[in-house]
C-alpha positions as a Markdown table, in Angstrom:
| # | Residue | x | y | z |
|---|---|---|---|---|
| 1 | Met | 212.4 | 82.7 | -12.1 |
| 2 | Gln | 213.1 | 84.9 | -15.1 |
| 3 | Ala | 216.3 | 83.0 | -15.8 |
| 4 | Ala | 214.3 | 79.7 | -15.6 |
| 5 | Val | 211.9 | 80.9 | -18.3 |
| 6 | Leu | 214.7 | 81.9 | -20.6 |
| 7 | Leu | 216.5 | 78.6 | -20.0 |
| 8 | Ala | 213.3 | 76.7 | -20.7 |
| 9 | Gly | 212.9 | 78.5 | -24.0 |
| 10 | Cys | 216.5 | 77.7 | -24.8 |
| 11 | Leu | 216.0 | 74.0 | -24.0 |
| 12 | Ile | 213.0 | 73.6 | -26.2 |
| 13 | Val | 214.6 | 75.2 | -29.3 |
| 14 | Val | 217.8 | 73.2 | -28.9 |
| 15 | Leu | 215.8 | 70.0 | -28.3 |
| 16 | Asn | 213.7 | 70.8 | -31.4 |
| 17 | Tyr | 216.9 | 70.8 | -33.5 |
| 18 | Thr | 218.1 | 67.4 | -32.1 |
| 19 | Leu | 214.8 | 65.6 | -32.0 |
| 20 | Leu | 214.3 | 65.5 | -35.7 |
| 21 | Ala | 217.4 | 63.3 | -36.7 |
| 22 | Pro | 215.8 | 59.9 | -35.9 |
| 23 | Ala | 212.6 | 61.0 | -37.8 |
| 24 | Leu | 214.3 | 61.7 | -41.1 |
| 25 | Pro | 214.2 | 58.1 | -42.5 |
| 26 | Val | 210.5 | 57.8 | -41.6 |
| 27 | Ile | 209.7 | 61.1 | -43.2 |
| 28 | Met | 211.7 | 60.0 | -46.3 |
| 29 | His | 209.5 | 56.9 | -46.6 |
| 30 | Glu | 206.2 | 58.5 | -45.8 |
| 31 | Met | 206.7 | 61.6 | -48.1 |
| 32 | Ser | 208.6 | 59.8 | -50.8 |
| 33 | Val | 211.7 | 62.0 | -50.8 |
| 34 | Asp | 215.3 | 61.0 | -51.1 |
| 35 | Glu | 218.1 | 61.5 | -48.6 |
| 36 | Pro | 219.6 | 64.8 | -50.0 |
| 37 | Thr | 216.1 | 66.3 | -50.0 |
| 38 | Val | 215.1 | 65.3 | -46.5 |
| 39 | Gln | 218.4 | 66.7 | -45.2 |
| 40 | Trp | 217.0 | 70.2 | -46.1 |
| 41 | Leu | 214.9 | 70.0 | -43.0 |
| 42 | Thr | 218.0 | 70.4 | -40.9 |
| 43 | Ser | 220.1 | 72.5 | -43.4 |
| 44 | Val | 217.5 | 75.1 | -44.0 |
| 45 | Tyr | 217.0 | 75.5 | -40.2 |
| 46 | Ala | 220.6 | 76.4 | -39.7 |
| 47 | Met | 220.7 | 78.8 | -42.7 |
| 48 | Val | 217.5 | 80.7 | -41.7 |
| 49 | Glu | 218.6 | 81.0 | -38.1 |
| 50 | Ala | 221.9 | 82.5 | -39.2 |
| 51 | Ile | 220.1 | 85.0 | -41.4 |
| 52 | Ile | 217.8 | 86.1 | -38.6 |
| 53 | Ile | 220.5 | 86.4 | -35.8 |
| 54 | Pro | 222.1 | 89.6 | -37.2 |
| 55 | Met | 218.7 | 91.4 | -36.9 |
| 56 | Asn | 218.5 | 90.6 | -33.2 |
| 57 | Ala | 220.0 | 93.9 | -31.9 |
| 58 | Phe | 217.6 | 95.8 | -34.2 |
| 59 | Leu | 214.6 | 93.8 | -32.9 |
| 60 | Leu | 215.6 | 94.3 | -29.2 |
| 61 | Gly | 215.7 | 98.0 | -29.8 |
| 62 | Arg | 212.3 | 98.1 | -31.5 |
| 63 | Phe | 210.2 | 95.8 | -29.3 |
| 64 | Ser | 209.9 | 95.1 | -25.6 |
| 65 | Val | 211.5 | 92.0 | -24.2 |
| 66 | Arg | 208.2 | 90.4 | -23.3 |
| 67 | Lys | 206.6 | 91.1 | -26.7 |
| 68 | Leu | 209.7 | 89.9 | -28.6 |
| 69 | Phe | 210.2 | 86.7 | -26.6 |
| 70 | Thr | 206.5 | 85.9 | -26.6 |
| 71 | Gly | 206.2 | 86.7 | -30.3 |
| 72 | Ala | 209.2 | 84.4 | -31.1 |
| 73 | Phe | 207.5 | 81.5 | -29.3 |
| 74 | Val | 204.1 | 82.2 | -30.8 |
| 75 | Leu | 205.8 | 81.9 | -34.2 |
| 76 | Phe | 207.6 | 78.8 | -33.0 |
| 77 | Thr | 204.3 | 77.2 | -31.9 |
| 78 | Val | 202.7 | 78.0 | -35.2 |
| 79 | Gly | 205.7 | 76.5 | -37.0 |
| 80 | Ser | 205.6 | 73.4 | -34.8 |
| 81 | Phe | 201.9 | 72.8 | -35.2 |
| 82 | Ala | 202.1 | 73.4 | -38.9 |
| 83 | Ala | 204.9 | 70.8 | -39.1 |
| 84 | Ala | 202.8 | 68.3 | -37.2 |
| 85 | Val | 199.9 | 68.5 | -39.7 |
| 86 | Ala | 201.9 | 69.2 | -42.9 |
| 87 | Pro | 200.5 | 67.0 | -45.7 |
| 88 | Thr | 203.4 | 67.5 | -48.0 |
| 89 | Phe | 207.2 | 67.8 | -47.7 |
| 90 | Ser | 207.1 | 71.4 | -49.1 |
| 91 | Leu | 204.8 | 72.5 | -46.3 |
| 92 | Leu | 206.9 | 70.7 | -43.7 |
| 93 | Leu | 209.9 | 72.6 | -45.0 |
| 94 | Val | 208.0 | 75.9 | -44.7 |
| 95 | Ala | 207.1 | 75.0 | -41.1 |
| 96 | Arg | 210.7 | 74.4 | -40.3 |
| 97 | Val | 211.6 | 77.8 | -41.7 |
| 98 | Leu | 209.1 | 79.4 | -39.3 |
| 99 | Gln | 210.6 | 77.5 | -36.4 |
| 100 | Ala | 214.1 | 78.6 | -37.5 |
| 101 | Met | 213.0 | 82.2 | -37.7 |
| 102 | Ala | 211.7 | 82.0 | -34.1 |
| 103 | Thr | 215.0 | 80.3 | -32.9 |
| 104 | Gly | 217.1 | 83.1 | -34.6 |
| 105 | Val | 215.2 | 85.6 | -32.5 |
| 106 | Ala | 215.0 | 83.7 | -29.2 |
| 107 | Met | 218.5 | 82.2 | -28.8 |
| 108 | Pro | 220.5 | 85.4 | -28.9 |
| 109 | Met | 217.9 | 87.0 | -26.6 |
| 110 | Val | 218.5 | 84.3 | -24.0 |
| 111 | Trp | 222.3 | 85.0 | -24.1 |
| 112 | Thr | 221.8 | 88.8 | -24.0 |
| 113 | Leu | 219.2 | 88.9 | -21.2 |
| 114 | Leu | 221.0 | 86.3 | -19.0 |
| 115 | Leu | 224.3 | 88.3 | -19.3 |
| 116 | Leu | 222.5 | 91.5 | -18.3 |
| 117 | Met | 220.8 | 89.9 | -15.3 |
| 118 | Ala | 224.0 | 89.3 | -13.5 |
| 119 | Pro | 227.1 | 91.5 | -12.7 |
| 120 | Lys | 230.2 | 90.7 | -14.7 |
| 121 | Glu | 231.8 | 88.8 | -11.8 |
| 122 | Asn | 228.9 | 86.3 | -11.7 |
| 123 | Arg | 228.1 | 85.8 | -15.3 |
| 124 | Gly | 230.2 | 82.6 | -15.7 |
| 125 | Val | 227.7 | 80.6 | -13.7 |
| 126 | Leu | 224.7 | 81.8 | -15.7 |
| 127 | Met | 226.5 | 81.1 | -19.0 |
| 128 | Gly | 227.5 | 77.7 | -17.6 |
| 129 | Leu | 223.8 | 76.9 | -17.2 |
| 130 | Val | 223.2 | 77.8 | -20.8 |
| 131 | Gly | 226.1 | 75.4 | -21.6 |
| 132 | Val | 224.3 | 72.7 | -19.5 |
| 133 | Val | 221.2 | 73.1 | -21.7 |
| 134 | Ile | 223.1 | 73.0 | -24.9 |
| 135 | Ser | 225.0 | 69.9 | -23.8 |
| 136 | Phe | 222.1 | 68.1 | -22.2 |
| 137 | Ala | 219.6 | 68.5 | -25.1 |
| 138 | Pro | 221.7 | 66.4 | -27.5 |
| 139 | Ala | 222.0 | 63.7 | -24.9 |
| 140 | Ile | 218.3 | 63.2 | -24.3 |
| 141 | Gly | 216.9 | 64.4 | -27.7 |
| 142 | Pro | 217.6 | 61.5 | -30.1 |
| 143 | Pro | 216.9 | 58.6 | -27.6 |
| 144 | Ala | 213.6 | 60.2 | -26.5 |
| 145 | Ser | 212.7 | 61.0 | -30.1 |
| 146 | Gly | 213.3 | 57.5 | -31.2 |
| 147 | Ala | 211.0 | 56.1 | -28.5 |
| 148 | Ile | 208.3 | 58.6 | -29.3 |
| 149 | Ile | 208.5 | 57.9 | -33.0 |
| 150 | Asp | 208.2 | 54.1 | -32.4 |
| 151 | Ala | 205.2 | 54.6 | -30.2 |
| 152 | Phe | 203.3 | 57.4 | -31.7 |
| 153 | Gly | 204.8 | 58.4 | -35.1 |
| 154 | Trp | 207.0 | 61.3 | -36.1 |
| 155 | Arg | 204.2 | 63.9 | -36.1 |
| 156 | Ser | 203.8 | 63.5 | -32.4 |
| 157 | Leu | 207.2 | 65.1 | -31.9 |
| 158 | Phe | 205.9 | 68.4 | -33.3 |
| 159 | Phe | 202.7 | 68.1 | -31.3 |
| 160 | Ile | 204.7 | 67.7 | -28.1 |
| 161 | Val | 207.0 | 70.6 | -29.0 |
| 162 | Ser | 203.9 | 72.7 | -29.7 |
| 163 | Gly | 202.5 | 72.0 | -26.3 |
| 164 | Ile | 205.8 | 72.8 | -24.5 |
| 165 | Ser | 206.1 | 76.0 | -26.5 |
| 166 | Val | 202.6 | 77.1 | -25.4 |
| 167 | Ala | 203.7 | 76.5 | -21.8 |
| 168 | Val | 206.8 | 78.7 | -22.4 |
| 169 | Ile | 204.5 | 81.5 | -23.7 |
| 170 | Val | 202.3 | 81.3 | -20.6 |
| 171 | Phe | 205.3 | 81.4 | -18.2 |
| 172 | Thr | 206.8 | 84.3 | -20.2 |
| 173 | Leu | 203.7 | 86.4 | -19.9 |
| 174 | Ala | 203.5 | 85.6 | -16.1 |
| 175 | Leu | 207.1 | 85.9 | -15.1 |
| 176 | Leu | 209.3 | 87.6 | -17.7 |
| 177 | Lys | 209.8 | 91.3 | -17.0 |
| 178 | Asn | 210.7 | 94.0 | -19.6 |
| 179 | Arg | 214.2 | 95.5 | -19.6 |
| 180 | Asp | 214.9 | 99.0 | -20.7 |
| 181 | Gly | 218.1 | 100.4 | -22.1 |
| 182 | Phe | 218.4 | 98.7 | -25.5 |
| 183 | Glu | 219.4 | 101.2 | -28.2 |
| 184 | Arg | 216.7 | 101.9 | -30.8 |
| 185 | Thr | 218.4 | 101.2 | -34.1 |
| 186 | Ser | 217.2 | 102.4 | -37.4 |
| 187 | Phe | 215.4 | 100.2 | -40.0 |
| 188 | Asp | 217.7 | 100.2 | -43.0 |
| 189 | Ala | 216.3 | 98.2 | -45.9 |
| 190 | Pro | 219.6 | 97.9 | -47.8 |
| 191 | Ser | 221.3 | 96.6 | -44.6 |
| 192 | Met | 218.6 | 93.9 | -44.3 |
| 193 | Val | 219.0 | 92.8 | -47.9 |
| 194 | Leu | 222.8 | 92.8 | -47.8 |
| 195 | Ser | 222.9 | 90.9 | -44.5 |
| 196 | Ser | 220.2 | 88.3 | -45.5 |
| 197 | Phe | 221.5 | 87.5 | -49.0 |
| 198 | Gly | 225.1 | 87.7 | -47.9 |
| 199 | Met | 224.5 | 85.1 | -45.1 |
| 200 | Phe | 222.4 | 82.9 | -47.4 |
| 201 | Phe | 224.9 | 82.8 | -50.2 |
| 202 | Leu | 227.9 | 82.2 | -47.9 |
| 203 | Leu | 226.2 | 79.5 | -45.8 |
| 204 | Tyr | 224.6 | 77.8 | -48.8 |
| 205 | Gly | 227.9 | 77.8 | -50.7 |
| 206 | Leu | 229.7 | 76.3 | -47.7 |
| 207 | Ser | 227.1 | 73.6 | -47.0 |
| 208 | Thr | 227.0 | 72.4 | -50.7 |
| 209 | Phe | 230.7 | 72.8 | -51.7 |
| 210 | Thr | 231.8 | 69.3 | -50.9 |
| 211 | Ser | 228.6 | 67.5 | -52.1 |
| 212 | Thr | 227.6 | 69.3 | -55.3 |
| 213 | Glu | 228.6 | 68.3 | -58.8 |
| 214 | Thr | 229.2 | 72.0 | -59.5 |
| 215 | Pro | 231.6 | 73.2 | -56.8 |
| 216 | Trp | 232.5 | 76.2 | -58.9 |
| 217 | Leu | 228.9 | 77.5 | -58.4 |
| 218 | Ser | 229.2 | 77.0 | -54.6 |
| 219 | Ala | 232.5 | 78.8 | -54.6 |
| 220 | Leu | 231.0 | 81.7 | -56.6 |
| 221 | Leu | 228.1 | 81.9 | -54.1 |
| 222 | Met | 230.6 | 82.0 | -51.2 |
| 223 | Val | 232.5 | 84.9 | -52.9 |
| 224 | Ala | 229.2 | 86.7 | -53.6 |
| 225 | Gly | 228.2 | 86.3 | -49.9 |
| 226 | Ile | 231.5 | 87.6 | -48.6 |
| 227 | Val | 231.3 | 90.6 | -50.9 |
| 228 | Leu | 227.7 | 91.4 | -49.8 |
| 229 | Leu | 228.6 | 91.0 | -46.1 |
| 230 | Gly | 231.6 | 93.3 | -46.7 |
| 231 | Val | 229.3 | 96.0 | -48.2 |
| 232 | Phe | 227.0 | 95.4 | -45.2 |
| 233 | Val | 229.8 | 96.0 | -42.7 |
| 234 | Arg | 231.0 | 99.1 | -44.5 |
| 235 | Arg | 227.4 | 100.5 | -44.6 |
| 236 | Gln | 227.0 | 100.0 | -40.8 |
| 237 | Gly | 230.1 | 102.2 | -40.3 |
| 238 | Lys | 228.4 | 105.0 | -42.3 |
| 239 | Leu | 225.0 | 104.9 | -40.7 |
| 240 | Glu | 224.3 | 107.3 | -37.8 |
| 241 | Val | 222.5 | 104.6 | -35.9 |
| 242 | Pro | 223.6 | 101.2 | -37.5 |
| 243 | Met | 221.4 | 98.1 | -37.5 |
| 244 | Leu | 224.4 | 96.2 | -36.1 |
| 245 | Arg | 227.4 | 97.7 | -34.4 |
| 246 | Val | 230.1 | 95.8 | -36.0 |
| 247 | Glu | 232.6 | 98.1 | -34.4 |
| 248 | Thr | 232.4 | 95.8 | -31.4 |
| 249 | Leu | 235.1 | 93.9 | -33.3 |
| 250 | Lys | 237.6 | 96.8 | -32.6 |
| 251 | Thr | 237.7 | 95.6 | -29.0 |
| 252 | Arg | 240.7 | 93.3 | -28.8 |
| 253 | Arg | 239.3 | 91.0 | -26.1 |
| 254 | Phe | 236.1 | 90.6 | -27.9 |
| 255 | Arg | 237.8 | 90.0 | -31.2 |
| 256 | Asn | 240.1 | 87.3 | -29.7 |
| 257 | Ala | 237.1 | 85.6 | -28.1 |
| 258 | Ile | 235.3 | 85.5 | -31.5 |
| 259 | Ile | 238.4 | 84.0 | -33.2 |
| 260 | Val | 238.6 | 81.2 | -30.5 |
| 261 | Cys | 234.8 | 80.5 | -30.5 |
| 262 | Cys | 234.5 | 80.4 | -34.3 |
| 263 | Leu | 237.5 | 78.1 | -34.8 |
| 264 | Leu | 236.3 | 75.9 | -31.9 |
| 265 | Glu | 232.7 | 75.7 | -33.2 |
| 266 | Gly | 234.0 | 74.7 | -36.6 |
| 267 | Ala | 236.2 | 71.9 | -35.2 |
| 268 | Leu | 233.7 | 70.5 | -32.8 |
| 269 | Ile | 230.7 | 70.5 | -35.2 |
| 270 | Ala | 232.9 | 68.7 | -37.7 |
| 271 | Val | 233.8 | 66.1 | -35.0 |
| 272 | Asp | 230.1 | 65.6 | -34.2 |
| 273 | Val | 229.6 | 64.8 | -37.9 |
| 274 | Leu | 232.7 | 62.7 | -38.3 |
| 275 | Leu | 232.6 | 60.6 | -35.1 |
| 276 | Pro | 229.2 | 58.9 | -35.8 |
| 277 | Leu | 230.5 | 58.1 | -39.4 |
| 278 | Phe | 233.7 | 56.6 | -37.9 |
| 279 | Leu | 231.8 | 54.5 | -35.3 |
| 280 | Gln | 229.4 | 53.1 | -37.9 |
| 281 | Asn | 231.5 | 52.7 | -41.0 |
| 282 | Ser | 234.8 | 51.7 | -39.5 |
| 283 | Leu | 233.9 | 50.2 | -36.1 |
| 284 | Gly | 230.7 | 48.6 | -37.3 |
| 285 | Gln | 228.4 | 50.2 | -34.7 |
| 286 | Thr | 224.7 | 50.6 | -35.1 |
| 287 | Pro | 223.0 | 54.0 | -35.0 |
| 288 | Thr | 221.5 | 53.2 | -31.6 |
| 289 | Ala | 224.9 | 52.1 | -30.2 |
| 290 | Thr | 226.5 | 55.2 | -31.7 |
| 291 | Gly | 224.0 | 57.4 | -29.7 |
| 292 | Leu | 224.7 | 55.5 | -26.5 |
| 293 | Ile | 228.5 | 55.8 | -27.0 |
| 294 | Met | 228.2 | 59.5 | -27.5 |
| 295 | Ala | 225.6 | 60.2 | -24.8 |
| 296 | Pro | 228.0 | 60.1 | -21.7 |
| 297 | Ala | 230.0 | 63.0 | -23.2 |
| 298 | Ala | 226.9 | 65.2 | -23.3 |
| 299 | Leu | 226.2 | 64.5 | -19.7 |
| 300 | Ala | 229.9 | 65.1 | -18.7 |
| 301 | Gly | 229.8 | 68.4 | -20.7 |
| 302 | Ala | 226.7 | 69.5 | -18.9 |
| 303 | Val | 228.3 | 69.1 | -15.4 |
| 304 | Thr | 231.6 | 70.7 | -16.7 |
| 305 | Gly | 229.7 | 73.8 | -17.9 |
| 306 | Val | 228.6 | 74.7 | -14.4 |
| 307 | Val | 232.0 | 74.0 | -12.9 |
| 308 | Ala | 233.8 | 76.0 | -15.6 |
| 309 | Gly | 231.4 | 78.9 | -15.0 |
| 310 | Arg | 232.2 | 78.9 | -11.3 |
| 311 | Val | 236.0 | 78.7 | -11.9 |
| 312 | Phe | 235.7 | 81.6 | -14.4 |
| 313 | Asp | 233.9 | 83.8 | -11.9 |
| 314 | Lys | 236.4 | 83.1 | -9.1 |
| 315 | Arg | 239.7 | 82.6 | -10.9 |
| 316 | Gly | 239.4 | 84.3 | -14.2 |
| 317 | Val | 239.5 | 83.0 | -17.7 |
| 318 | Arg | 243.1 | 81.9 | -18.4 |
| 319 | Arg | 243.5 | 78.9 | -16.1 |
| 320 | Ile | 240.3 | 77.2 | -17.1 |
| 321 | Val | 240.7 | 77.8 | -20.8 |
| 322 | Leu | 244.3 | 76.5 | -20.9 |
| 323 | Val | 243.2 | 73.3 | -19.1 |
| 324 | Gly | 240.5 | 73.0 | -21.7 |
| 325 | Ala | 242.9 | 73.5 | -24.6 |
| 326 | Val | 245.1 | 70.7 | -23.3 |
| 327 | Leu | 242.1 | 68.4 | -23.1 |
| 328 | Leu | 240.9 | 69.3 | -26.5 |
| 329 | Glu | 244.3 | 68.8 | -28.2 |
| 330 | Gly | 244.9 | 65.6 | -26.4 |
| 331 | Ser | 241.6 | 64.1 | -27.3 |
| 332 | Ala | 242.0 | 65.2 | -30.9 |
| 333 | Ile | 245.4 | 63.5 | -31.2 |
| 334 | Ala | 243.9 | 60.4 | -29.5 |
| 335 | Leu | 241.2 | 60.2 | -32.2 |
| 336 | Cys | 243.9 | 60.3 | -34.9 |
| 337 | Leu | 245.4 | 57.1 | -33.3 |
| 338 | Cys | 242.1 | 55.2 | -33.3 |
| 339 | Gly | 241.9 | 52.3 | -35.7 |
| 340 | Ala | 239.4 | 49.7 | -36.9 |
| 341 | Gly | 240.1 | 47.6 | -33.8 |
| 342 | Thr | 239.8 | 50.4 | -31.2 |
| 343 | Trp | 237.6 | 49.5 | -28.2 |
| 344 | Val | 234.4 | 51.6 | -28.4 |
| 345 | Val | 234.6 | 52.4 | -24.6 |
| 346 | Leu | 237.9 | 54.1 | -25.3 |
| 347 | Val | 236.3 | 56.2 | -28.1 |
| 348 | Ala | 233.5 | 57.1 | -25.7 |
| 349 | Gly | 236.2 | 58.2 | -23.2 |
| 350 | Ile | 238.0 | 60.3 | -25.7 |
| 351 | Tyr | 234.8 | 62.0 | -26.8 |
| 352 | Cys | 234.0 | 62.7 | -23.1 |
| 353 | Ile | 237.4 | 64.4 | -22.7 |
| 354 | Glu | 236.9 | 66.4 | -25.8 |
| 355 | Thr | 233.5 | 67.6 | -24.7 |
| 356 | Ile | 234.8 | 68.5 | -21.2 |
| 357 | Gly | 237.6 | 70.5 | -22.9 |
| 358 | Trp | 235.0 | 72.3 | -25.1 |
| 359 | Gln | 233.0 | 73.4 | -22.1 |
| 360 | Cys | 236.2 | 74.6 | -20.3 |
| 361 | Val | 237.0 | 76.8 | -23.3 |
| 362 | Ser | 233.8 | 77.9 | -25.0 |
| 363 | Thr | 231.6 | 79.4 | -22.4 |
| 364 | Pro | 234.4 | 81.1 | -20.3 |
| 365 | Thr | 235.9 | 82.6 | -23.5 |
| 366 | Asn | 232.6 | 83.7 | -24.8 |
| 367 | Thr | 231.7 | 85.4 | -21.5 |
| 368 | Trp | 235.2 | 86.9 | -21.1 |
| 369 | Gly | 234.8 | 88.5 | -24.6 |
| 370 | Ile | 231.3 | 89.8 | -24.0 |
| 371 | Asn | 232.4 | 91.2 | -20.6 |
| 372 | Ser | 234.8 | 93.6 | -22.4 |
| 373 | Leu | 231.8 | 95.4 | -24.0 |
| 374 | Pro | 229.6 | 98.0 | -22.3 |
| 375 | Asn | 226.2 | 96.7 | -21.3 |
| 376 | Glu | 224.6 | 99.2 | -23.7 |
| 377 | Ile | 225.9 | 97.3 | -26.8 |
| 378 | Ile | 225.9 | 93.7 | -25.5 |
| 379 | Gln | 223.0 | 92.8 | -27.8 |
| 380 | His | 225.1 | 93.9 | -30.7 |
| 381 | Gly | 228.2 | 92.0 | -29.6 |
| 382 | Asn | 226.1 | 88.9 | -28.9 |
| 383 | Ala | 224.5 | 89.1 | -32.4 |
| 384 | Val | 228.0 | 89.5 | -34.0 |
| 385 | Met | 229.3 | 86.5 | -32.0 |
| 386 | Ser | 226.4 | 84.2 | -32.8 |
| 387 | Thr | 226.5 | 85.1 | -36.5 |
| 388 | Leu | 230.2 | 84.4 | -36.9 |
| 389 | Met | 230.0 | 81.2 | -34.9 |
| 390 | Gln | 227.4 | 80.0 | -37.4 |
| 391 | Val | 229.8 | 80.8 | -40.2 |
| 392 | Gly | 232.6 | 79.1 | -38.3 |
| 393 | Ala | 230.5 | 75.9 | -37.9 |
| 394 | Ser | 229.6 | 75.8 | -41.5 |
| 395 | Phe | 233.1 | 76.5 | -42.7 |
| 396 | Gly | 234.7 | 74.0 | -40.3 |
| 397 | Thr | 232.2 | 71.2 | -41.2 |
| 398 | Ala | 232.7 | 71.8 | -44.9 |
| 399 | Ala | 236.5 | 72.0 | -44.8 |
| 400 | Leu | 237.2 | 69.1 | -42.3 |
| 401 | Val | 234.6 | 66.7 | -43.6 |
| 402 | Ser | 235.9 | 67.2 | -47.1 |
| 403 | Leu | 239.3 | 65.9 | -46.0 |
| 404 | Thr | 237.9 | 62.4 | -45.8 |
| 405 | Ala | 238.1 | 62.4 | -49.6 |
| 406 | Phe | 241.9 | 62.1 | -49.3 |
| 407 | Gly | 241.6 | 58.6 | -47.8 |
| 408 | Pro | 242.3 | 56.7 | -51.0 |
| 409 | Leu | 245.4 | 58.9 | -51.7 |
| 410 | Val | 246.8 | 58.1 | -48.3 |
| 411 | Val | 246.5 | 54.3 | -48.4 |
| 412 | Gly | 247.1 | 53.9 | -52.2 |
| 413 | Thr | 245.1 | 50.7 | -52.4 |
| 414 | Ser | 241.6 | 49.7 | -53.7 |
| 415 | Asp | 240.6 | 48.5 | -50.2 |
| 416 | Ala | 237.4 | 50.5 | -49.6 |
| 417 | Ala | 237.4 | 50.0 | -45.8 |
| 418 | Ala | 241.1 | 51.0 | -45.5 |
| 419 | Ala | 240.5 | 54.1 | -47.6 |
| 420 | Thr | 237.4 | 55.1 | -45.6 |
| 421 | Leu | 239.4 | 54.7 | -42.3 |
| 422 | Ala | 242.3 | 56.7 | -43.7 |
| 423 | Gly | 239.9 | 59.4 | -44.7 |
| 424 | Tyr | 238.6 | 59.8 | -41.2 |
| 425 | His | 242.2 | 59.9 | -39.9 |
| 426 | Val | 243.0 | 62.7 | -42.3 |
| 427 | Ala | 240.0 | 64.6 | -41.1 |
| 428 | Phe | 240.9 | 64.0 | -37.5 |
| 429 | Val | 244.4 | 65.3 | -38.2 |
| 430 | Gly | 242.9 | 68.4 | -39.7 |
| 431 | Thr | 240.8 | 68.8 | -36.5 |
| 432 | Ala | 243.9 | 68.4 | -34.3 |
| 433 | Ile | 245.7 | 71.1 | -36.3 |
| 434 | Leu | 242.7 | 73.5 | -36.0 |
| 435 | Leu | 242.4 | 72.9 | -32.3 |
| 436 | Gly | 246.2 | 73.5 | -32.1 |
| 437 | Val | 245.5 | 77.0 | -33.6 |
| 438 | Val | 242.8 | 77.5 | -31.0 |
| 439 | Ala | 245.3 | 76.6 | -28.2 |
| 440 | Leu | 247.8 | 79.1 | -29.6 |
| 441 | Val | 245.3 | 81.9 | -29.7 |
| 442 | Leu | 244.2 | 81.1 | -26.1 |
| 443 | Leu | 247.9 | 81.1 | -25.0 |
| 444 | Val | 248.7 | 84.4 | -26.6 |
| 445 | Gly | 245.5 | 86.3 | -26.6 |
| 446 | Val | 243.3 | 85.3 | -23.6 |
| 447 | Arg | 244.6 | 86.6 | -20.3 |
| 448 | Asn | 243.4 | 87.8 | -16.9 |
| 449 | Lys | 244.0 | 91.5 | -17.4 |
| 450 | Ala | 242.0 | 93.7 | -15.0 |
| 451 | Gly | 242.1 | 96.9 | -17.1 |
| 452 | Asp | 241.6 | 95.8 | -20.7 |
| 453 | Asp | 237.8 | 96.1 | -20.9 |
| 454 | Gly | 237.2 | 98.0 | -24.1 |
| 455 | Glu | 240.8 | 97.8 | -25.2 |
| 456 | Gln | 241.0 | 98.9 | -28.8 |
| 457 | Gly | 243.4 | 97.7 | -31.5 |
């Protein structure tokens, strides 16, 4: 029952992220804001979540599990209700910040607690269930959101989320038990400042680099963010009890897992951005049709997550991730070959294969890496993993989506449609190359070695 409470919390925060997309045009019209402005409702959410995640190990060491999880969902409920009644866009944005802060606390907690609930040999199944939630929410979120908006208006989304969040709080108080053993880390104000501003500068620079009229400023912010995070890492090594144990990266298995997960996250988030654009701008599909074309992949991924977890527990990591790597690379190459006349059912099938491949690689690799760490510092490893995956997603999206600008250079004509299609092809080729790197790291660095837990180097 405790796992059910944690998974319910995970589902509502993931749903909250996907529910908003269909509401953005309505919010633009009602609150008289333009498209770049309204997009901040999603952009700021990701940035604030990434700033909070590195603090998770510190928070778990300072507060009991019940208090922290309950507090996160109290904050989430307040933010959701505030969003539902917000009279202005500025207040709506503040409400989304509150929701994101709660998500940054809750999501890493879910991963950490589920990992500690099971012995290492059974963790794959539990992590597979988290994969089901993460895959299933995008499948049901946008269609359900569209129907609710049409019937009751966009504010009803936040009222519904508020009600579900209250239910999560009630079940948390009734069923979730405290867990001891989390290291009490020190509160270090300089570390907090360095981590927060470093993540903000880096992610803001990445998210604006390809769309701003002053890319040099975005590049400068990225450099400043990297420098601040470098100082943060160095400071953690000097503190007697660090806020975040970045030395988890010295464990080879964990380090290899992070490399795979970060690259994979960057590639697949980019595809999730590029594929709807390709379907609508080059294949002429409507937004509703695009959602229907992509929905089967989410359902296939949800089923695969459970299967991949069981295979990982019984057979180890290598076999399942290599199968996933083949599926990922094959689907990426297939996308490169799609043209303006490609049958949409074929595109849906390719995306299904890609999502199945992602589930075969992501959760088993993540669990394999975390399993190399002692239970006493799993919360630190999970915070490091989650933070770097956010960076990987932002970097991959910025880099791969920007490749679409090379379309006109490839075709060498003034045909806008041909240039647009060529731009998507260039971006898909970039994705295939990145996934090829993922496959190489999996082939060389991810193996079923019984005695390498904690291997340094």
